[in-house]
N, C-alpha and C positions, 0 to 999 in steps of 0.2 A: 134527880134524873140527870144523867150525863148527856152532854150535847156532842154528838158525833160529827157535826158539820163544821167544826172549827178547825182552822188551819193556822200555822205559824210560819213567818218568813224569818230565816236565819241568813243574815247578810254578812259578808266579809270582803276585805280587800286583799287580793292575791298579789304578792310582790314578784316581779320578774324583770328581765332586762329588755329595754326598748330597742328600737332599730339601731340606734347609735351606741348601744352598750350601757346607756344610763339606766338607773334604777327607776322603774315606774310601777304603778299599781293598776290592777284591773278588777272591775266589779264582779262579784260572784255571789249567787244566792242559792238557797235550798228552801223548798216548801215542805213542811212537815205536817202530818195529820195530828189528830188529837192525842194519839199515843206515841208520837215521836217518829213514826215511820216516814221515810223520805218518799214524797210523791213526785217531785220534779226537782231538777238542779240545772243551773245554767251559769255560764260565764260570759260577761259582756265582751265587746270588741274594742272599746275605747280605752286608751291608756291615760292615766292621770299621774301627775308628778307628786301629788299629795294624797296621803292615805284617806283623809276625811272625804274628799270628793269621790273617791272610788267607793267608799263605804256607803255614802249617801246615794250614789247611783245604783248600787246593788240593792239597797232597801227599796228604792223607787221602782226598780225593774221587777222585784219580787211582788210588791203590792199591785203593780200594774197587771202582772200575770194572774194574780188572784182575782182581780176584777174581771178579767177576761173569762176566767173559769166560773165566775158568779158565786163565790163562796165567802163565808164570814171568816174574819180573822180574830185571833186572840192576841193580846199585847204581852 
């Protein structure tokens, strides 16, 4: 039996130019349902100088949003 209540967070770091023209990264995530359809997407507001921090923030934001929705996740 297939579980239709599972969701997945897809996190990424989006590169853009900061206020002073420097290269920075911003957290972005998408929440997908069990068949890969996008349920929600969001981009953070904080700029990070390193890609790892932006990715970690995106993953954390996505999972926090799933907890607010009260749904299960798949890894």
